[in-house]
mmCIF file of the N, C-alpha and C atoms, coordinates in Angstrom:
data_MODEL
# 
_entry.id   MODEL 
# 
loop_
_atom_site.group_PDB 
_atom_site.id 
_atom_site.type_symbol 
_atom_site.label_atom_id 
_atom_site.label_alt_id 
_atom_site.label_comp_id 
_atom_site.label_asym_id 
_atom_site.label_entity_id 
_atom_site.label_seq_id 
_atom_site.pdbx_PDB_ins_code 
_atom_site.Cartn_x 
_atom_site.Cartn_y 
_atom_site.Cartn_z 
_atom_site.occupancy 
_atom_site.B_iso_or_equiv 
_atom_site.pdbx_formal_charge 
_atom_site.auth_seq_id 
_atom_site.auth_comp_id 
_atom_site.auth_asym_id 
_atom_site.auth_atom_id 
_atom_site.pdbx_PDB_model_num 
ATOM 1   N N  . UNK A 1 1  ? 128.662 119.747 105.361 1.00 0.00 ? 1  UNK A N  1 
ATOM 2   C CA . UNK A 1 1  ? 129.169 118.838 104.326 1.00 0.00 ? 1  UNK A CA 1 
ATOM 3   C C  . UNK A 1 1  ? 127.980 118.388 103.474 1.00 0.00 ? 1  UNK A C  1 
ATOM 4   N N  . UNK A 1 2  ? 127.956 118.687 102.217 1.00 0.00 ? 2  UNK A N  1 
ATOM 5   C CA . UNK A 1 2  ? 126.896 118.364 101.343 1.00 0.00 ? 2  UNK A CA 1 
ATOM 6   C C  . UNK A 1 2  ? 127.450 117.273 100.381 1.00 0.00 ? 2  UNK A C  1 
ATOM 7   N N  . UNK A 1 3  ? 126.518 116.277 100.239 1.00 0.00 ? 3  UNK A N  1 
ATOM 8   C CA . UNK A 1 3  ? 126.796 115.266 99.258  1.00 0.00 ? 3  UNK A CA 1 
ATOM 9   C C  . UNK A 1 3  ? 125.870 115.441 98.112  1.00 0.00 ? 3  UNK A C  1 
ATOM 10  N N  . UNK A 1 4  ? 126.458 115.332 96.871  1.00 0.00 ? 4  UNK A N  1 
ATOM 11  C CA . UNK A 1 4  ? 125.642 115.406 95.702  1.00 0.00 ? 4  UNK A CA 1 
ATOM 12  C C  . UNK A 1 4  ? 125.522 114.012 95.077  1.00 0.00 ? 4  UNK A C  1 
ATOM 13  N N  . UNK A 1 5  ? 124.258 113.562 94.847  1.00 0.00 ? 5  UNK A N  1 
ATOM 14  C CA . UNK A 1 5  ? 123.974 112.336 94.335  1.00 0.00 ? 5  UNK A CA 1 
ATOM 15  C C  . UNK A 1 5  ? 123.263 112.475 92.943  1.00 0.00 ? 5  UNK A C  1 
ATOM 16  N N  . UNK A 1 6  ? 123.492 111.633 91.993  1.00 0.00 ? 6  UNK A N  1 
ATOM 17  C CA . UNK A 1 6  ? 122.837 111.625 90.755  1.00 0.00 ? 6  UNK A CA 1 
ATOM 18  C C  . UNK A 1 6  ? 121.427 111.085 90.877  1.00 0.00 ? 6  UNK A C  1 
ATOM 19  N N  . UNK A 1 7  ? 120.605 111.323 89.866  1.00 0.00 ? 7  UNK A N  1 
ATOM 20  C CA . UNK A 1 7  ? 119.172 110.861 89.883  1.00 0.00 ? 7  UNK A CA 1 
ATOM 21  C C  . UNK A 1 7  ? 119.296 109.257 89.886  1.00 0.00 ? 7  UNK A C  1 
ATOM 22  N N  . UNK A 1 8  ? 120.190 108.760 89.090  1.00 0.00 ? 8  UNK A N  1 
ATOM 23  C CA . UNK A 1 8  ? 120.274 107.298 88.986  1.00 0.00 ? 8  UNK A CA 1 
ATOM 24  C C  . UNK A 1 8  ? 120.602 106.642 90.339  1.00 0.00 ? 8  UNK A C  1 
ATOM 25  N N  . UNK A 1 9  ? 121.497 107.339 91.057  1.00 0.00 ? 9  UNK A N  1 
ATOM 26  C CA . UNK A 1 9  ? 121.827 106.748 92.401  1.00 0.00 ? 9  UNK A CA 1 
ATOM 27  C C  . UNK A 1 9  ? 120.675 106.811 93.327  1.00 0.00 ? 9  UNK A C  1 
ATOM 28  N N  . UNK A 1 10 ? 119.984 107.872 93.371  1.00 0.00 ? 10 UNK A N  1 
ATOM 29  C CA . UNK A 1 10 ? 118.816 108.017 94.151  1.00 0.00 ? 10 UNK A CA 1 
ATOM 30  C C  . UNK A 1 10 ? 117.713 106.985 93.861  1.00 0.00 ? 10 UNK A C  1 
ATOM 31  N N  . UNK A 1 11 ? 117.464 106.884 92.534  1.00 0.00 ? 11 UNK A N  1 
ATOM 32  C CA . UNK A 1 11 ? 116.435 105.893 92.127  1.00 0.00 ? 11 UNK A CA 1 
ATOM 33  C C  . UNK A 1 11 ? 116.893 104.492 92.355  1.00 0.00 ? 11 UNK A C  1 
ATOM 34  N N  . UNK A 1 12 ? 118.186 104.202 92.382  1.00 0.00 ? 12 UNK A N  1 
ATOM 35  C CA . UNK A 1 12 ? 118.609 102.865 92.630  1.00 0.00 ? 12 UNK A CA 1 
ATOM 36  C C  . UNK A 1 12 ? 118.514 102.549 94.120  1.00 0.00 ? 12 UNK A C  1 
ATOM 37  N N  . UNK A 1 13 ? 118.763 103.540 94.962  1.00 0.00 ? 13 UNK A N  1 
ATOM 38  C CA . UNK A 1 13 ? 118.612 103.425 96.382  1.00 0.00 ? 13 UNK A CA 1 
ATOM 39  C C  . UNK A 1 13 ? 117.157 103.193 96.810  1.00 0.00 ? 13 UNK A C  1 
ATOM 40  N N  . UNK A 1 14 ? 116.262 103.921 96.195  1.00 0.00 ? 14 UNK A N  1 
ATOM 41  C CA . UNK A 1 14 ? 114.812 103.743 96.400  1.00 0.00 ? 14 UNK A CA 1 
ATOM 42  C C  . UNK A 1 14 ? 114.314 102.314 96.011  1.00 0.00 ? 14 UNK A C  1 
ATOM 43  N N  . UNK A 1 15 ? 114.850 101.912 94.889  1.00 0.00 ? 15 UNK A N  1 
ATOM 44  C CA . UNK A 1 15 ? 114.512 100.584 94.363  1.00 0.00 ? 15 UNK A CA 1 
ATOM 45  C C  . UNK A 1 15 ? 114.977 99.546  95.301  1.00 0.00 ? 15 UNK A C  1 
ATOM 46  N N  . UNK A 1 16 ? 116.117 99.720  95.870  1.00 0.00 ? 16 UNK A N  1 
ATOM 47  C CA . UNK A 1 16 ? 116.777 98.763  96.834  1.00 0.00 ? 16 UNK A CA 1 
ATOM 48  C C  . UNK A 1 16 ? 115.872 98.661  98.093  1.00 0.00 ? 16 UNK A C  1 
ATOM 49  N N  . UNK A 1 17 ? 115.464 99.828  98.618  1.00 0.00 ? 17 UNK A N  1 
ATOM 50  C CA . UNK A 1 17 ? 114.604 99.839  99.765  1.00 0.00 ? 17 UNK A CA 1 
ATOM 51  C C  . UNK A 1 17 ? 113.348 99.132  99.559  1.00 0.00 ? 17 UNK A C  1 
ATOM 52  N N  . UNK A 1 18 ? 112.658 99.392  98.352  1.00 0.00 ? 18 UNK A N  1 
ATOM 53  C CA . UNK A 1 18 ? 111.320 98.784  98.017  1.00 0.00 ? 18 UNK A CA 1 
ATOM 54  C C  . UNK A 1 18 ? 111.563 97.263  97.975  1.00 0.00 ? 18 UNK A C  1 
ATOM 55  N N  . UNK A 1 19 ? 112.559 96.784  97.353  1.00 0.00 ? 19 UNK A N  1 
ATOM 56  C CA . UNK A 1 19 ? 112.838 95.324  97.304  1.00 0.00 ? 19 UNK A CA 1 
ATOM 57  C C  . UNK A 1 19 ? 113.067 94.701  98.699  1.00 0.00 ? 19 UNK A C  1 
ATOM 58  N N  . UNK A 1 20 ? 113.747 95.472  99.513  1.00 0.00 ? 20 UNK A N  1 
ATOM 59  C CA . UNK A 1 20 ? 114.022 95.012  100.885 1.00 0.00 ? 20 UNK A CA 1 
ATOM 60  C C  . UNK A 1 20 ? 112.637 94.831  101.573 1.00 0.00 ? 20 UNK A C  1 
ATOM 61  N N  . UNK A 1 21 ? 111.775 95.788  101.510 1.00 0.00 ? 21 UNK A N  1 
ATOM 62  C CA . UNK A 1 21 ? 110.492 95.742  102.138 1.00 0.00 ? 21 UNK A CA 1 
ATOM 63  C C  . UNK A 1 21 ? 109.686 94.476  101.584 1.00 0.00 ? 21 UNK A C  1 
ATOM 64  N N  . UNK A 1 22 ? 109.723 94.304  100.339 1.00 0.00 ? 22 UNK A N  1 
ATOM 65  C CA . UNK A 1 22 ? 108.983 93.177  99.689  1.00 0.00 ? 22 UNK A CA 1 
ATOM 66  C C  . UNK A 1 22 ? 109.527 91.859  100.241 1.00 0.00 ? 22 UNK A C  1 
ATOM 67  N N  . UNK A 1 23 ? 110.815 91.749  100.422 1.00 0.00 ? 23 UNK A N  1 
ATOM 68  C CA . UNK A 1 23 ? 111.393 90.564  100.940 1.00 0.00 ? 23 UNK A CA 1 
ATOM 69  C C  . UNK A 1 23 ? 110.978 90.278  102.376 1.00 0.00 ? 23 UNK A C  1 
ATOM 70  N N  . UNK A 1 24 ? 110.937 91.316  103.229 1.00 0.00 ? 24 UNK A N  1 
ATOM 71  C CA . UNK A 1 24 ? 110.463 91.183  104.579 1.00 0.00 ? 24 UNK A CA 1 
ATOM 72  C C  . UNK A 1 24 ? 109.027 90.721  104.617 1.00 0.00 ? 24 UNK A C  1 
ATOM 73  N N  . UNK A 1 25 ? 108.189 91.281  103.751 1.00 0.00 ? 25 UNK A N  1 
ATOM 74  C CA . UNK A 1 25 ? 106.753 90.891  103.758 1.00 0.00 ? 25 UNK A CA 1 
ATOM 75  C C  . UNK A 1 25 ? 106.512 89.544  103.313 1.00 0.00 ? 25 UNK A C  1 
ATOM 76  N N  . UNK A 1 26 ? 107.326 89.049  102.352 1.00 0.00 ? 26 UNK A N  1 
ATOM 77  C CA . UNK A 1 26 ? 107.255 87.608  101.947 1.00 0.00 ? 26 UNK A CA 1 
ATOM 78  C C  . UNK A 1 26 ? 107.666 86.734  103.052 1.00 0.00 ? 26 UNK A C  1 
ATOM 79  N N  . UNK A 1 27 ? 108.730 87.009  103.750 1.00 0.00 ? 27 UNK A N  1 
ATOM 80  C CA . UNK A 1 27 ? 109.206 86.154  104.762 1.00 0.00 ? 27 UNK A CA 1 
ATOM 81  C C  . UNK A 1 27 ? 108.126 86.050  105.854 1.00 0.00 ? 27 UNK A C  1 
ATOM 82  N N  . UNK A 1 28 ? 107.514 87.131  106.252 1.00 0.00 ? 28 UNK A N  1 
ATOM 83  C CA . UNK A 1 28 ? 106.522 87.186  107.353 1.00 0.00 ? 28 UNK A CA 1 
ATOM 84  C C  . UNK A 1 28 ? 105.274 86.226  106.855 1.00 0.00 ? 28 UNK A C  1 
ATOM 85  N N  . UNK A 1 29 ? 104.911 86.411  105.678 1.00 0.00 ? 29 UNK A N  1 
ATOM 86  C CA . UNK A 1 29 ? 103.704 85.679  105.188 1.00 0.00 ? 29 UNK A CA 1 
ATOM 87  C C  . UNK A 1 29 ? 103.910 84.173  105.036 1.00 0.00 ? 29 UNK A C  1 
ATOM 88  N N  . UNK A 1 30 ? 105.131 83.794  104.933 1.00 0.00 ? 30 UNK A N  1 
ATOM 89  C CA . UNK A 1 30 ? 105.447 82.328  104.775 1.00 0.00 ? 30 UNK A CA 1 
ATOM 90  C C  . UNK A 1 30 ? 105.552 81.582  106.070 1.00 0.00 ? 30 UNK A C  1 
ATOM 91  N N  . UNK A 1 31 ? 105.490 82.275  107.297 1.00 0.00 ? 31 UNK A N  1 
ATOM 92  C CA . UNK A 1 31 ? 105.518 81.592  108.516 1.00 0.00 ? 31 UNK A CA 1 
ATOM 93  C C  . UNK A 1 31 ? 104.247 80.754  108.709 1.00 0.00 ? 31 UNK A C  1 
ATOM 94  N N  . UNK A 1 32 ? 104.403 79.523  109.193 1.00 0.00 ? 32 UNK A N  1 
ATOM 95  C CA . UNK A 1 32 ? 103.243 78.704  109.421 1.00 0.00 ? 32 UNK A CA 1 
ATOM 96  C C  . UNK A 1 32 ? 102.361 79.356  110.484 1.00 0.00 ? 32 UNK A C  1 
ATOM 97  N N  . UNK A 1 33 ? 101.088 79.198  110.274 1.00 0.00 ? 33 UNK A N  1 
ATOM 98  C CA . UNK A 1 33 ? 100.135 79.735  111.330 1.00 0.00 ? 33 UNK A CA 1 
ATOM 99  C C  . UNK A 1 33 ? 99.928  78.575  112.391 1.00 0.00 ? 33 UNK A C  1 
ATOM 100 N N  . UNK A 1 34 ? 99.635  79.046  113.577 1.00 0.00 ? 34 UNK A N  1 
ATOM 101 C CA . UNK A 1 34 ? 99.459  78.099  114.658 1.00 0.00 ? 34 UNK A CA 1 
ATOM 102 C C  . UNK A 1 34 ? 97.983  77.735  114.683 1.00 0.00 ? 34 UNK A C  1 
ATOM 103 N N  . UNK A 1 35 ? 97.628  76.511  114.564 1.00 0.00 ? 35 UNK A N  1 
ATOM 104 C CA . UNK A 1 35 ? 96.256  76.043  114.733 1.00 0.00 ? 35 UNK A CA 1 
ATOM 105 C C  . UNK A 1 35 ? 95.983  75.664  116.173 1.00 0.00 ? 35 UNK A C  1 
ATOM 106 N N  . UNK A 1 36 ? 94.890  76.017  116.727 1.00 0.00 ? 36 UNK A N  1 
ATOM 107 C CA . UNK A 1 36 ? 94.508  75.554  118.044 1.00 0.00 ? 36 UNK A CA 1 
ATOM 108 C C  . UNK A 1 36 ? 93.254  74.725  117.911 1.00 0.00 ? 36 UNK A C  1 
ATOM 109 N N  . UNK A 1 37 ? 92.996  74.113  118.957 1.00 0.00 ? 37 UNK A N  1 
ATOM 110 C CA . UNK A 1 37 ? 91.847  73.143  119.041 1.00 0.00 ? 37 UNK A CA 1 
ATOM 111 C C  . UNK A 1 37 ? 90.559  74.050  119.313 1.00 0.00 ? 37 UNK A C  1 
ATOM 112 N N  . UNK A 1 38 ? 89.759  74.210  118.185 1.00 0.00 ? 38 UNK A N  1 
ATOM 113 C CA . UNK A 1 38 ? 88.591  75.038  118.254 1.00 0.00 ? 38 UNK A CA 1 
ATOM 114 C C  . UNK A 1 38 ? 87.301  74.386  118.463 1.00 0.00 ? 38 UNK A C  1 
ATOM 115 N N  . UNK A 1 39 ? 87.340  73.090  118.820 1.00 0.00 ? 39 UNK A N  1 
ATOM 116 C CA . UNK A 1 39 ? 86.235  72.279  118.892 1.00 0.00 ? 39 UNK A CA 1 
ATOM 117 C C  . UNK A 1 39 ? 85.170  72.649  119.983 1.00 0.00 ? 39 UNK A C  1 
ATOM 118 N N  . UNK A 1 40 ? 85.691  73.374  121.027 1.00 0.00 ? 40 UNK A N  1 
ATOM 119 C CA . UNK A 1 40 ? 84.765  73.825  122.044 1.00 0.00 ? 40 UNK A CA 1 
ATOM 120 C C  . UNK A 1 40 ? 84.112  75.180  121.862 1.00 0.00 ? 40 UNK A C  1 
ATOM 121 N N  . UNK A 1 41 ? 84.586  75.901  120.753 1.00 0.00 ? 41 UNK A N  1 
ATOM 122 C CA . UNK A 1 41 ? 84.174  77.307  120.478 1.00 0.00 ? 41 UNK A CA 1 
ATOM 123 C C  . UNK A 1 41 ? 83.017  77.201  119.456 1.00 0.00 ? 41 UNK A C  1 
ATOM 124 N N  . UNK A 1 42 ? 81.919  77.826  119.670 1.00 0.00 ? 42 UNK A N  1 
ATOM 125 C CA . UNK A 1 42 ? 80.822  77.827  118.756 1.00 0.00 ? 42 UNK A CA 1 
ATOM 126 C C  . UNK A 1 42 ? 81.250  78.454  117.393 1.00 0.00 ? 42 UNK A C  1 
ATOM 127 N N  . UNK A 1 43 ? 80.704  77.996  116.303 1.00 0.00 ? 43 UNK A N  1 
ATOM 128 C CA . UNK A 1 43 ? 81.146  78.388  114.897 1.00 0.00 ? 43 UNK A CA 1 
ATOM 129 C C  . UNK A 1 43 ? 80.883  79.868  114.714 1.00 0.00 ? 43 UNK A C  1 
ATOM 130 N N  . UNK A 1 44 ? 79.832  80.476  115.206 1.00 0.00 ? 44 UNK A N  1 
ATOM 131 C CA . UNK A 1 44 ? 79.629  81.877  115.079 1.00 0.00 ? 44 UNK A CA 1 
ATOM 132 C C  . UNK A 1 44 ? 80.610  82.743  115.812 1.00 0.00 ? 44 UNK A C  1 
ATOM 133 N N  . UNK A 1 45 ? 81.121  82.277  116.948 1.00 0.00 ? 45 UNK A N  1 
ATOM 134 C CA . UNK A 1 45 ? 82.118  82.974  117.703 1.00 0.00 ? 45 UNK A CA 1 
ATOM 135 C C  . UNK A 1 45 ? 83.474  82.907  116.833 1.00 0.00 ? 45 UNK A C  1 
ATOM 136 N N  . UNK A 1 46 ? 83.752  81.698  116.280 1.00 0.00 ? 46 UNK A N  1 
ATOM 137 C CA . UNK A 1 46 ? 85.021  81.628  115.533 1.00 0.00 ? 46 UNK A CA 1 
ATOM 138 C C  . UNK A 1 46 ? 84.873  82.562  114.312 1.00 0.00 ? 46 UNK A C  1 
ATOM 139 N N  . UNK A 1 47 ? 83.803  82.605  113.614 1.00 0.00 ? 47 UNK A N  1 
ATOM 140 C CA . UNK A 1 47 ? 83.636  83.539  112.504 1.00 0.00 ? 47 UNK A CA 1 
ATOM 141 C C  . UNK A 1 47 ? 83.833  84.931  112.927 1.00 0.00 ? 47 UNK A C  1 
ATOM 142 N N  . UNK A 1 48 ? 83.384  85.367  114.079 1.00 0.00 ? 48 UNK A N  1 
ATOM 143 C CA . UNK A 1 48 ? 83.604  86.747  114.532 1.00 0.00 ? 48 UNK A CA 1 
ATOM 144 C C  . UNK A 1 48 ? 85.067  87.028  114.805 1.00 0.00 ? 48 UNK A C  1 
ATOM 145 N N  . UNK A 1 49 ? 85.684  86.030  115.403 1.00 0.00 ? 49 UNK A N  1 
ATOM 146 C CA . UNK A 1 49 ? 87.091  86.160  115.710 1.00 0.00 ? 49 UNK A CA 1 
ATOM 147 C C  . UNK A 1 49 ? 87.884  86.303  114.454 1.00 0.00 ? 49 UNK A C  1 
ATOM 148 N N  . UNK A 1 50 ? 87.649  85.494  113.460 1.00 0.00 ? 50 UNK A N  1 
ATOM 149 C CA . UNK A 1 50 ? 88.379  85.556  112.159 1.00 0.00 ? 50 UNK A CA 1 
ATOM 150 C C  . UNK A 1 50 ? 88.172  86.904  111.516 1.00 0.00 ? 50 UNK A C  1 
ATOM 151 N N  . UNK A 1 51 ? 86.866  87.393  111.574 1.00 0.00 ? 51 UNK A N  1 
ATOM 152 C CA . UNK A 1 51 ? 86.595  88.716  110.969 1.00 0.00 ? 51 UNK A CA 1 
ATOM 153 C C  . UNK A 1 51 ? 87.422  89.796  111.677 1.00 0.00 ? 51 UNK A C  1 
ATOM 154 N N  . UNK A 1 52 ? 87.544  89.742  112.887 1.00 0.00 ? 52 UNK A N  1 
ATOM 155 C CA . UNK A 1 52 ? 88.224  90.700  113.723 1.00 0.00 ? 52 UNK A CA 1 
ATOM 156 C C  . UNK A 1 52 ? 89.725  90.726  113.380 1.00 0.00 ? 52 UNK A C  1 
ATOM 157 N N  . UNK A 1 53 ? 90.207  89.420  113.228 1.00 0.00 ? 53 UNK A N  1 
ATOM 158 C CA . UNK A 1 53 ? 91.674  89.303  112.903 1.00 0.00 ? 53 UNK A CA 1 
ATOM 159 C C  . UNK A 1 53 ? 91.896  89.884  111.507 1.00 0.00 ? 53 UNK A C  1 
ATOM 160 N N  . UNK A 1 54 ? 91.009  89.662  110.569 1.00 0.00 ? 54 UNK A N  1 
ATOM 161 C CA . UNK A 1 54 ? 91.230  90.128  109.229 1.00 0.00 ? 54 UNK A CA 1 
ATOM 162 C C  . UNK A 1 54 ? 91.149  91.588  109.197 1.00 0.00 ? 54 UNK A C  1 
ATOM 163 N N  . UNK A 1 55 ? 90.280  92.230  109.903 1.00 0.00 ? 55 UNK A N  1 
ATOM 164 C CA . UNK A 1 55 ? 90.176  93.656  109.893 1.00 0.00 ? 55 UNK A CA 1 
ATOM 165 C C  . UNK A 1 55 ? 91.315  94.335  110.642 1.00 0.00 ? 55 UNK A C  1 
ATOM 166 N N  . UNK A 1 56 ? 91.963  93.612  111.496 1.00 0.00 ? 56 UNK A N  1 
ATOM 167 C CA . UNK A 1 56 ? 93.033  94.085  112.346 1.00 0.00 ? 56 UNK A CA 1 
ATOM 168 C C  . UNK A 1 56 ? 94.269  94.234  111.402 1.00 0.00 ? 56 UNK A C  1 
ATOM 169 N N  . UNK A 1 57 ? 94.410  93.303  110.465 1.00 0.00 ? 57 UNK A N  1 
ATOM 170 C CA . UNK A 1 57 ? 95.577  93.355  109.582 1.00 0.00 ? 57 UNK A CA 1 
ATOM 171 C C  . UNK A 1 57 ? 95.320  94.316  108.514 1.00 0.00 ? 57 UNK A C  1 
# 
């Protein structure tokens, strides 16, 4: 069973998928980050942890 789709239908579907992915990314980035008490951790260690987290994403 073969389905024939027009170019407009295909482009519309691709556009819908891209918009769906953008919506998901925006929802994820809007979540509040959890802050912990970092007063006992040396500043250099915190900096290294933050750099590692940034490179992980």
